[in-house]
Each structure stands twice: as structure tokens, then as C-alpha cells.
N, C-alpha and C positions, 0 to 999 in steps of 0.2 A: 453639711450640717443638719443635724439631725433634732437640734433643738434639745431642752434640758431633759435629764434623767434622773429620777431618783429611786433608789432602790430603799423597800422599806422589808425589814426584816424582826420580826416578833422573838424574843429570846427567853428560854426558862431552862433552868439547869443544862446547859447544852456544851459543857467542860468537854467531854468527849470529842465532838463532832466539829465545832465552831470553828476553830483554828484552821482547819481543812478549807472550810467553806469561804472564810475571809480571806484568804491565800488565794483562793481562785475567783476572787472580784479583782483582786490587785493584778491579776493577768489579765484581765479582758482587754481586749483588741480596742473595743469602744468602751473606755472607763467612764463609772457613771459619772454624774455632777457633785451627786451627795448620795449618802447612805444615811438611813434614818436607822435606829436599833432602837427596839424598846422592851427595857428588862422587867419582866413580870413579877420579880421577887426572888431571884436566883440566890441559893444559898451555898453554891461551889464557885469555881473561879471563873465563871461565865463573863463576871462584868469585867474583871482583871484584864482577862482576854481582850476582851472589845475597847479598853481603854488601850492597850498597847498598839492596836488595829488603828485606833483614832492618831495615835501620835505619829506613826508612820505612813497615813494613807495621804496620798497626792491630792484629795478632793476631800471636801465638806465630811465629815462623819459627826452624826450629831448622837448620843445617848441620851434615850429619857424615859422615866420611870412608869412602868406601867399601872395598871389601876389595879390589878391583882385580883381580879374578877372573873378570869378565863382566858382562854385564848381568844373569843371572839372577840371580848372586849378589847381586848390589847391589840389586836389588829385595827381594829375600829379607832383606837388613838392616834395609831401612825397613819392613817388615812387624816383624819383629821390636822395635822400636822404635814403632811406634804403639801408641796407648792404645785402650781400648775406644771403641765408637760407629761412627757412620758412616764409611765410608771411602772416597775417591776416589784415583782413580789417573791420574796427569798426565805426558804425555811435555813435553820441551824443544821439540819443534816444532812443538805445538799455539798455536792463538788460541781460547780457550774465549768463547762466547755467555755475554752477563752473566746469562743466568737459568737458566746450566747445573744450580749447585747447588741453585737454589730448586724446580725442576722435581723434580731426582731427589730430594731431601729429602721432598717433598710428598708424592709417589710412594711412597716407602718405610716413610714415617710409621704407625706402628700395625700394621706386619707382623710377626710375632713368627718365624716359620720363616725360615732362611737364605733371603736375597732379594738378587738380582743384579740392578738395572738397566744396560741396554744403550741408550744414545741414539744417533740417527743422527748421522752424520758428512759434511762436504763436502771436496773434495780440491782446492786451487789446482792450476793458474790457471782449471781452468772451474768450481769452487765448484757442481757438480753432487751431488747426494746420491747416494753411491753404497753406502749401507749395505744391504743387504740382510735384511727381517727375518726374523728365525730362527725361524721357525713349526714347526721340526720338530726344534727344539734338545729333544732327552734325552738321557741318560747314556750310552748305548753310541754315538750321533752323537757325541759330545763326545771320543772316545777316538781318533778320527781326524780331527777340525775343531774349531780353535778358531772358534766364534761372538760371541765376549765379547772382544773387542781391550781391554788393559788402559786406554788413554786415552777409551775410551768407556764404562767404567762406572764404577759407585757401588754399594757394597753396605751393608747394615743391620746394626744392631749386631750381631745374631744370628750374622749370616755372618762377622763380623771376628771373634767369639770362636771360631766354628768353625775360620776359617783359622788365626788364634793358637794354637790347641791342637793343630793338628797339623801345624803348620811345624817344631816341636821332634822330630817324628817321622822327619824325613827322613833317609834313608841319604845321598842324594847329591839337591842343588836342582834342581829342572827349569831347564830351558834358557829355557822361557818360564812363569813364574809365574803368567801372567793364565790361560793353558791352565790350567793345574793347580787354580787357583780356579774356574774355569769347571766345571772336572768335580767337583771335590770338592764343591761346593753342590749341581749336580745328583744326583751320586752318595749324598748323605747325603739326599736326599729333598726338596731346597729347591727355589725357582721361579727363574725367569728373566723379568723384564719387558722389554718393547720401547717406547721412545718413536720414534716415527718422526722427530720434529721433530730436525734438527740440534743438536747443542749444542757443537758445536766444528769448528773449520776445521784441517785436518790437512796441514801441509805436508810433511811426510814428506821428511828430508833423506837426500841421496844414500848416506851413511852408515848406513840404518837397516839393522838385523839381518838381516831377511827381503831386504830390496830394497826401494826404492822404484819407484813408478809411471813407470818411464822403461824405454828400452830396455835403458841399464846395469842398471836393477833387474832387467829378465827375465833378463838373462844370468846375474846374480848368482844368480837362485833356479834358474836350469837347472844353475849350477855345481855348488849344494848339493845337489841330486837325484842327479848323477853321482858326486859324490863320496862319497854317501853320509850327507853330513851329517842329511838330513831324516829318514833311516831311525833317525841317533841321536839327534835330536830326539824323535822319538816313543819310542825305547827309554826315554830319560829320563823322558817323561812318565809313560809307564805305571810304571815304577819309584815314582816319587815317588807316585802312586795307593796302588800297592800298600803302601808305608809306613806309610799310612794308612788301610788296610782296613777297620778297626774302625768307622770313621765312616760306613763306606758301608752302604746298607740290605742285606740279605743276598741278594735280587735282584740287584742294581748290583754287589756283590762277585762273585758267580758271573758274573755278564757280565765283569768284569774280568780274573777267572782264566781264562777261555777266548780273550780277548786277547792273554794274555799266554802260553799255551800255544799258541795259530795263530802270534805272532810268533817263537817259539822255534822253531817246524817249518820257517818259512821262512828261519831262520836270521839274522834281524835283528841278532841280537846273543846272546852267551851271557848269559843273566840270572842274577846272582849269589844266586837265592833258592830255596827249595823249594818245587815246584809239585805236590807228591804230595797235597795237600791244604788247604783254605781254612781258616785258623784266625779 
């Protein structure tokens, strides 16, 4: 027995991909106890596909209305709804390996510190494993780079508790909740495990927020950098962590403070916080 496990899946106009992903959830050798789906205002058949899945799934499936305020807010809505226990994150354009949850929960079982597990991923059409092992993962590094993409992660009950206790403290939701979760767990003194075996096939649709692995996707990323969007993403990440700084170790809280002051000097943004001292 590995405890309760909930899958959180944000949806938006995913009719071309969603069915295969939901079918892969039904094939899990360790089925989830529940799947929460939050639709953020789809105008295609996404919700219809989800309801058919709900009718035939042998576990609880809950479909909720997203806030329609962007990807980050939709994911945070799911986190607010999720109960205690193991928590897995799922994208609508994945296809999970049938052993995905079995391997993850077995690795996390009996770990009491907040722990995040990251699995390898394959990409279509090449199906080559492109996940780089995060051997240098630490809190300072996590302030600038996310090595725990949501669709490749599962967290243990202690991490779920940490996430939920701090989510309500956020003054502004992060653009990328998975990045915030990664930093929060490491900053709290938790750990990261890496399973090099691919646990899913990541199809990464063209509407991906960061940009798909195509020429168009690279152009999209370049545009985000030139427009200052990347700077805004970093700002919201640091601010989200500052909102829950009391959950960080003293050393990591000081590192966050230093990063915030450096960002302000570089005029990334006007931080609406008092950096005169660490509280």
C-alpha cells in the first residue's frame, strides 16, 4: 500500500491529444485513486472527452471549471482542490508509460521529508530520451532554472502538505507552478529523486506556453525573451517564493533575499516588497 494518489490535469482545447493521455491513465498498473481535471474554458470537444472518461473510469474523476486566468492560475486551482497524499501532475499532450505511477510511488514510499521525483521523458517523433539528470539540483540553482517539469513529477504526501500549506500565502500565483513547487521543496530542505527511465511520451503541442520543440517554438521562445516575458516569469517566481519564505531554511531564505536584491538592481521589475530585512 502506497497511500492515496491524485492526478491533477489542467485542460484547454486539447481535443487532438487528450484521449490518448486519458487512455494511458486507465492502463496504469498502479491506478490513481482520483483524477482532477480543470478545464480553463475550452471551445472544442475537450470537456466532452473528459466526461466520457469520467463515466468509464474505475476511480474518482472530478471535472472543475478553471478560473480562465491563464495556465498558472488553472494549476493552482487544482492544487487547492487536491487532497492529502501523493500528487502527480499530468499534461493533456502526454502519453504515460503503464508503470509510471507504480515506479514513482514505490520510490517515494516511506520517505517522510518533502520529496519530488522526476522521471525521464521521450519526445515524438524521435522518441529519444531528452531529459538531463539534474545532478546539480539545489535551491540557488532552482531560482533561475526549473529541472522538474510538471508532467514528469510526482510528490510524496509530505511535499503535498508543504505545497498546500503555502499556496494560500501567495500574493500572486506563479506563471509556472511546477517551478515554484521545485524551489519550495528544495528550499524547505526537501530532496529530489531522478528516475532515468522514461515514464511518459511528451508530444508537446504547438500551443505549449514556452514553445514546442520546432522552428516555430524556438521563435516563440525568442520572442518571449525579447519582449521581456522571461523576466516577468522570473519575477513572479521569486515573488511567489518570497510570499512563503518562512517555509525556507534560514540559508535558503538568505539566498532568495540576495536574488531579489540582485534582480531589483538589474531593474527586472519593481518589487512590491520591503527588502530591508529578512523576516
